[in-house]
N, C-alpha and C positions, 0 to 999 in steps of 0.2 A: 504493499500500500502508499510506503514512502516511496516507491523507487517509479511510480505509475499512478497519477494521479488520476485518471478514470475509477479504480478499484477507491479510489482512499473512499470513507464511510463518518461520517464528520462524529463525533461526540460528545458528551458535557454530562460531566457529574451534577447539573444543575437540575433539577425534576422538574419535567413538560406536564403543565398543565395539561390533563386530561378536560379536552370540553364539549365529547359529543358521547354516547352513550353508544356502544357497542353495536353496529347494526342501525344506526342514525343518523350517519354519513359513509356511504356506500363510493368506493372509486375502482376505479381498472387503471389496467396499463396499457395502452399499446403501442407496440414497439420495445426490444432489451435492444437500441443498438451500441447506448453507451453504459458504462457504470455508472453515470451518477444516476441513472434511473434509482439506484439504490438510497440513493443518498435523497432522494424525493421522495422515496416511499416509508425512508426510515423517519422523516420528518411528518409526515400527515399520521403513521401508526400510532406516534409516539402520542401525539393529541387527542387519541382515541378514533380516527377513523380506520371503516375496515373496508380492506383490499377483499375485491371478491370475483375479478377475474381479469386474463390478461390473452394480449394475444401476440405471437411473432409466429413469425415462417422459419424458422431456423431449428431442426429439430434439438440439434447440440445444443442453442443457448435457453429455447425453453427447457429442456428436460433437467439442465443447470438450476432454471429459476424453477422450476414443480419442485426438486428435491430442498432447496431454500422457504419455500412456499405452501408446502404440502396439502394446505388445504385451500388454497388457490383452485379456482377453476379455466383450463386451459378453453379458453372460446375459439373454434374456429376463422370467422373472419370478424375484420373491422366493423361488420356493419351488425353483428352480435353485440360492440358494444354500444353503439350509437343509440340501437334502439331499445336496449336493458331499460323502463322508464326509472330501475332502483337507484342505476348509477349517478349520481349527482357530478362526477370529478371525472376528467379523466388525465392520468398521466401521459403526456406524449409525447415519443421517442423514440420515433421510427425515423428515417432516412432523411437527413437534412433537406435534403432539394422537396418534399414530399409533405412533407411537415407543415405546414401549411396549408396547404388544402384542405388534409386533415381535421383542424383545427379548425378551419370556416364549417367544414360539416358537422364537427359535437357543436361548434356557439347555437348554430341551427337548430339543434336538436334541443337544444336546451339543456347545454350541459357544460360547467366549468372547466375551462379549463388550462394544464397545468403543464409548460411547454420547457422543456429542456433548452439552452441554447445551441445554433441561434433559433431562436423561434425562426424565422424566416429568412431567405436568402437576397430575396429581390425586392428592390421599390413595388414590384405589381404587389407583389405577395404582400405587402404591408398594407398596400389601398385594403385588398380582401379580405385581412386581416380587420381592419380600422372600420370599413363599412358593416362587415359582421358584429362586431360592439357595437358599435352605433347604433344598429339594427337591432340586435338582442337586449340590448343592455344587458349582455352576461358578463364572466369575468373571467379575464385571460391573464396568466403569471407565467412568465421566461422564469427560469430557475436560474438565478444568476447570485451562485453560491456564495460569493464573498461576500456578499450587503446580509442573505437569509440564516448562511449554517457555516457561518466564522467568526468566533469570537472575536476577537482582533480586529478584524474593519469594523466589526459592528461596536468597541468600546470607540475605538477610535472617533465616529457617530456622533456616538453618547458624550464625548470629550466637546465636539465644534455644536453638537443642540446647548451645549452647560456653555458657552462663549471662550471655553478655555484661553483661546490660542486667536481669541477677539477676532474681526472678520477677515474670510478666508482670502485669500490676494493669487493663488496661484495653489496645482494640483500635477505632480509628475506619480505617474503610476505604471511601474515595467512589469513583464508580464512571461515571462523564460518558461515553456515546457522541457521536459527530454519526451524527444522522436521516437522514440522503440519502435523502428518502422517495421521491423518483423512481425511485429503482432497485430498491425495496422489493419482495417479492410482495404480491399483494389478501390473505392472511393474516394476512402482518406484525399488521397494524392489527387483526387478530381477536385479543385476547385469548386465548380461548377454545379456539380453536384452537391460538398461538402460546406462550402464558402469559405473564404479566403481566411486568413491566417486573421487580414482585419476583420472579422469576420466573426472567426472564429474564437478567436480570443479574445482579440480585439475588446469584443461586447461588453466584457465582466469589467473592463478599467474605465470604458465608456461610460454604462449606468452610472459606475462610482464616480465619476468626476461628477454627474449630476448630482448625486444627493451630496456628496463632502462640498459642495458647491454652490448647494440648494438653486441648480436651475432645474426647471422643466424640458429648456430645448440648447441645444447649442448651433453652430455653425464650423465647419470643416474648415480650420486655416487653411491644410496643407496634409496631405497622407502619400506616401510610397509604399513601394513593396516588394521585393525578390526576391528570386530562387540566385545563391550560391555559393549552396553545396549542395544540392539533390538534382542535379539535373538528371536527372534518369528518369525523373517525374516535369515535363513539361509545363502542366499545371499549379506546379503547385510552388509555393510562396513560404520559403522560410524566414523569414524577417519582415516587421511590418512598422510604418511611425506616423503618429497623427498629431497632427495640435490642431485643437480645439479651442473656442471663444464661448464662454455663454453668455446668455441675453443678456447675464446683468454686467456683462464685460472682465469679469474672471478666466483666463486663459489654461490651460493646462496640458499638459505631453504625456506621451500615451508610449512604451514602447514596448513590442511584442518580439519574441523569437525561438526556435527550435532547438537551440542552440545548443541545452542544460548538460554539460560533460556528467560522465558517467560516474565520475569520484566523486560526483556531491549523493548527500546520504537523502535527498527529497526529492520530486520531479521537477522542481522548479522552487529557485530563491526570488518568488514575488515582491516586489512591495510597492508604498506609496509614500510619497511627501507629499504632505498637506501644510502651507503657510500661509498665515494669519497675520495681522497688524498686532499681535502682539504676543503672538510664538509661535510654535512648528510644531507638530507632530510625525515620526517617521511608525510605518507598521510593517516588520519583517512577517510575512506570512505564512510562511510554512518550516521556514530555517532560520535562526541566527548565525552563521557557518563557523565551525571551531570553535565556537560557545556555547551552544543550546541545541542540541537539534530537536525542541517541539514547537509545534509552530506557534502562532498566536502573539508577536514579542512587541509591545506599542511602548514608543519614546514620545514623552514629551517635554517640550520646553518650552517654560511660561516665564513671568517677570518674576514670579518665585521660584522657580531654578530648574535642575534638570530631573525628571523623576521616568523612572521605568519601570515598565507592568506587564506581565504575563498574563495576558484573559484567560486562557485556558482555565477552563469548571468555576466561570465568573457569570458570563449572561447569559448562559443557554440560549433556546429556540424559540420564542415567541410568536415569529414571525404565521408558523404553518397552524398555533390552536390560530390564531388572529385572522388566518385566510379563509382559513372550514368556517369561522363564524361569517365573515363576509360573506363566502357560498350561501349562506344558512339565510343569512340576514337582507341581504341585497345591501350590504354597506359596503364599502371602501375604508377600512379603517387600518389593515394590514398594509397599502399599499395604493395609491390611486387608480385609476381605472386606464390612462394613458401611461404610465411609468418607462415599465416593460416597453411597449411596441417606439413608445420615442427615444428611449435610448438605442433597442435593435436598431431602429432608420438610421439613425446618425453613423452607424457601424457600417450599416450599407452604404449611405452615400460617400463614407470614407471610400469604401471597399470601392465605386465607380470613379471618386475623383484619384484613388491611386492604381488604378485600370488605365486611365488615360495619360496618365502619364509618360505608362509602357510603350505607349504606340507612338 
């Protein structure tokens, strides 16, 4: 799990509140193409939701899933999930290029959607989901795990909200990942299917930029990407950069790459630096190299001095219970109705700008 982020399953000693009784809020899983699905399931189960069924065509993957969840029914088609009136929410983790189409169908069938990232990979898919949300008033959320399921970034956001660093003026986010190329499906290296590195990895950091800087929207000032070390995959990009300017004028820089060396004991040394007019915060998300192999390192420097926090087992993961209650009650307390699709759309716009620069 330390060497491959796809299999990372977040955990905390902070007890999760059960917000529903067994059978009160049933959900299903559509597709198992990425290990994120297990984090999504875990968060929902911990708050009391009931997993009733799943679909995936791959026999080996389905067999493994059934060994983990033997009481969950395997259905023969996605229509079985769409047409089941007992299912309130669907975890959407099918292949990225067809993920948006399923999300639209699910919304129109009256179900809430909890999509793996990327939720969509083209601007046309964004418009389709946006229209479906407007027409159905349904709940659509993308699993931005570093916002909902990572205590270090969550603690940093709390410090920002408390005004500990004053007015936020700048953001830097880096998201290096280990490639683990032999373990990837063939379509992973086809950016028209999986989304480019800016869409696949960059969307997490775009969302954090918006959250950390109190923006709902941002423009792409600059974006670039390239394939420098994986020429055997001509439609693959292994490095990407984005510069954003939020509606409130705050700017941010994002860098992502697939260059994490084998010698690192984590899949990637992801970090953020948030600068305010009264201090700054650095988050070392998954490791503090040579010092501490635990995740969730948070450094705070303000007018009172320098402070270090390890946020593990301090925050818990309240998002999932709030989201379940939102789906039941028609509210948007966990996250706003358009926050996820706005972050994803900006990533898609950055991808288009980066591609144009390659022409």
